[in-house]
C-alpha positions as CSV (number, residue, x, y, z in Angstrom):
1,M,16.8,-38.6,-36.8
2,K,15.4,-39.1,-33.3
3,K,16.2,-35.4,-32.4
4,Q,13.3,-34.1,-34.4
5,P,10.5,-35.6,-32.2
6,I,12.3,-34.5,-29.0
7,A,12.7,-31.0,-30.3
8,L,9.1,-30.9,-31.4
9,A,7.9,-32.1,-28.0
10,L,10.0,-29.4,-26.2
11,M,8.7,-26.7,-28.5
12,L,5.1,-27.7,-27.7
13,L,5.8,-27.7,-24.0
14,L,7.4,-24.3,-24.1
15,S,4.4,-22.8,-26.0
16,I,1.9,-23.9,-23.4
17,P,1.2,-21.1,-20.9
18,G,0.6,-22.2,-17.3
19,S,1.8,-22.4,-13.8
20,A,4.5,-24.9,-14.8
21,L,6.4,-22.0,-16.3
22,A,5.8,-19.6,-13.4
23,A,8.6,-18.7,-11.0
24,V,7.9,-18.7,-7.3
25,V,9.4,-15.8,-5.3
26,Y,8.9,-14.7,-1.7
27,V,7.9,-11.1,-0.9
28,T,7.8,-9.3,2.5
29,G,5.8,-6.5,3.8
30,S,5.8,-4.5,7.0
31,G,3.4,-2.4,9.0
32,Q,3.2,-0.4,12.2
33,S,0.3,0.9,14.2
34,H,-1.1,1.4,17.7
35,D,-3.4,-1.6,17.0
36,P,-1.8,-5.0,16.3
37,G,-4.6,-6.0,13.9
38,V,-4.1,-2.9,11.8
39,A,-0.3,-3.4,11.8
40,L,-0.7,-6.9,10.5
41,A,-3.2,-5.9,7.9
42,D,-0.9,-3.2,6.7
43,A,2.0,-5.7,6.5
44,R,-0.1,-8.1,4.5
45,A,-1.2,-5.4,2.1
46,D,2.4,-4.2,1.7
47,A,3.5,-7.8,0.7
48,I,0.6,-8.3,-1.7
49,A,1.3,-4.9,-3.3
50,E,5.0,-6.0,-3.7
51,C,3.9,-9.2,-5.4
52,T,1.5,-7.5,-7.8
53,A,4.0,-4.8,-8.6
54,Q,6.2,-7.6,-10.0
55,G,3.3,-8.8,-12.1
56,G,2.7,-11.8,-9.8
57,T,-0.1,-13.5,-8.1
58,P,-0.1,-13.8,-4.3
59,V,-0.6,-17.5,-3.4
60,V,-0.4,-17.9,0.4
61,E,1.0,-16.2,3.5
62,V,4.0,-18.2,4.7
63,Y,4.9,-16.3,7.9
64,N,3.8,-13.4,9.9
65,H,5.1,-11.8,13.1
66,V,3.8,-9.0,15.4
67,S,5.8,-7.5,18.2
68,R,5.4,-4.6,20.5
69,A,7.8,-1.6,20.7
70,A,6.6,2.0,21.0
71,L,4.1,0.8,18.4
72,W,3.0,-2.6,17.2
73,L,5.4,-3.7,14.4
74,A,4.3,-6.5,12.0
75,S,5.9,-8.4,9.2
76,S,4.4,-10.7,6.6
77,V,6.0,-13.1,4.1
78,W,4.0,-14.3,1.1
79,K,4.6,-16.9,-1.6
80,C,4.2,-15.2,-5.0
81,E,4.0,-16.7,-8.5
82,T,5.5,-14.5,-11.2
83,P,5.4,-15.1,-14.9
């Protein structure tokens, strides 16, 4: 008969919405421009759009990189919490 309190406790925990039930995924974005700041801003916007398209909330930028080719190329990686 000890299974009933455990099952009840698990049912209550699963019914509580919150970040404990959220999954964390990493999304990437990229951008290019003649200006390095614009390229990085575009990469960040691209990653945030990818996160929100999955129904998630962007948490923090984990990594970014800007390099020079014919144009400035940028990439950005974000931590994203999804339901």
